[in-house]
N, C-alpha and C positions, 0 to 999 in steps of 0.2 A: 503494499499500499504506500503510495507516494503522498507525502504530506508537504507539498510545495505550493507556492502561489506566486503570482506576478501581479502587481498592481501599477496602473498608470493613473495619476491624478493631475488634471491640468485645470487651472483656474486663471482668472486674471491676475492673481497674486503669486501663484507658484506653479511650477512644473516639476513633477516628481515621478521617477520610475523606481520601483522597489521589487526585489525578488527575495524570497524567504524559503528556507528548507528547515523545517522544524527538526528533522532528524539529521542535522549536520554535525559539525565539530567545532563550531564557533568562529569560522572564518568570516571575514567582513571586508568590504570595500565600500567605504562611506565617504560621500562628498556632498555637504549641504550648503557650503559657504560660510557656515558658522563653526569655527575651529573647536570651541568648547562642546557644542552639540555633537560634532564628529567624535570627539573623545568619549563622550557618554554613550553614544550608540556603538561604538567599537567595543566597550566594556559590556554593554547589553548582550551583543552577539557573543562575546567570549563566555560570559557566565550563564547564558541560557543554552549554550552548545547548539545554537541555531546558526545556519550560515545566512548571512544578510548582506545584500548589496542595495545601496541607496544612492541615487543621484538626484540632487534637488537644487533647483534655482528658484530663488524667491526675491521679493522686493526688499532686499537687505539695505537699500539706500534709506528706507524708513527705519526698519529695525528687524530683529529676527523673529518677531512674533508670528507672522503668517507661515513662515518656513517651519518653525518649531511645531506649532499646532497641527499643521497639515501633514507633517511627517508622522506625528503621533497618530492621526487619523488614518493615513495610509498603512502604517504598521498594524493598527487594530484590524483594518479590512483584510490585510494579508494573513494575519493570525486566524481570523474567522474562516477565511476561504481555505486555508491549509488544513484547519481541523475538520472540515466537511461536516458530517452529522454528529461528530464527537464520539462515535462508537469506540469504547474501550479505553477512553482516557481517564486519568485520575480525577479530573475536574477541578479539584481544590488544590491550591498550593499556598505555602506560607514560609516565610523565612525571617530570621532575626540576624542582622549583619552588621559587624562592626567595621568602621573605616577610621583607624586611628581613634580620635576622641568623639567621633560621631557614631550613633547607633541608629539603624533603620529597622523598621518592622513592616512587612507586607503581608496582607491576606488577600487572596485571589479566588474568585469563583467564576469559571468559564461557563456559567449556567444559562446564558442567553438574555439576561436582563442587565442593562447598564445602571450601575450605581457607583459613585465615586466619592470617597471620603479622603480628605487630605489634610495632614497636619505637619508642617515643616516651617521652621523659622530660620531665615538666613540673616546673619549679622551684617551683610553688606548687600547693596542692591545689585551688584554685578560681580561677575567673575570674568576678568578680562573685558571684553566688550559684549558679553552675554548677560542679559538681565535674569537674575535669579528667579523672578516671578514666572518665568517661562517654563521652569520645571513643571510647575502645576499645570500649565496649559498643555504640555506634552502628554502627560498622563490622563488628564481629562479627555483630551482627543482620542487617546487609545481606548479608554474605557467605553466611550460612547460608540466608536466604530466596531470594537470587538464584541460589544454587548455583553460586558462582564462586570461583576462586582470587583472593584479595586479599592482596598483600604491601604493607604500608605501613610505611615507615621514615622517621622524622624524624631526620636525620643529626645535627643539632644546632641549638641555639636557646636563647635566654636569657630571652625573654618568653613567658609561657604563652598569651597571646592570640595571638601571632604563630605559636607552634608549632601550635595548633589550626587557625588559618587556613591555614597552609601545608598541613596534612594535607588539609582539606576542598577546597581549591582543586586540589591536586595530584590527588586522587582524581577530582575533576570532570573534569579534563582527560584523565585516563586512560580514564575511563568514556566520554567523548565519542569518543575514538579507537577503543576496542574495539566500541562499538555502531554506528559509522559503516558505511554500506553501501559496499562495495568494488565498483566497476563491472566489475572483471575476474572476479570470483567470482559465479557464479550459483547455486551449490548451497550446501550446508552445509559450512563450513570445517573438515572432520574427515574422515580416512581412514575412520572408522567409519560415516559417513554420517548420523550423528545427534549431536546435542549436548543 
């Protein structure tokens, strides 16, 4: 069973092509025009063990908001497409991850209903030229497009780079767990019979 997907998203604000292999080994080719976002997406691929290629061009002369949000949406669509009917997946994933002084916690349900809860406080408004508030926009876009429950809580941290990195790595590990195939489950992991 192939769990791969390809997404093209073209708007007046962004042009994105994305390919995903959920059963990869963490390889990535990322180019969004936002260096810090590229760094976070490379970490996401590595720690989710998914192969990920993203090429994005956006209206960065304004800021990185549209690019970041739309990449989150495209990745959410790609995950949903690659999972298909979700037969045999674990469905739920959770992780607690330290990144130096920062500690992030993620709980994820690939159950087909979007719900996003986010708690993270950044001590600075930017990391380089990337607005730290965009971390929220990325994950909100993902949750909506993937139709998943995503609860992300960075319990504490002092360095904005570390806080963002903890969030992305923790999310990647929870996604990996939730999307994994469970050899004991042959059908859809829901009493409704559909996700």
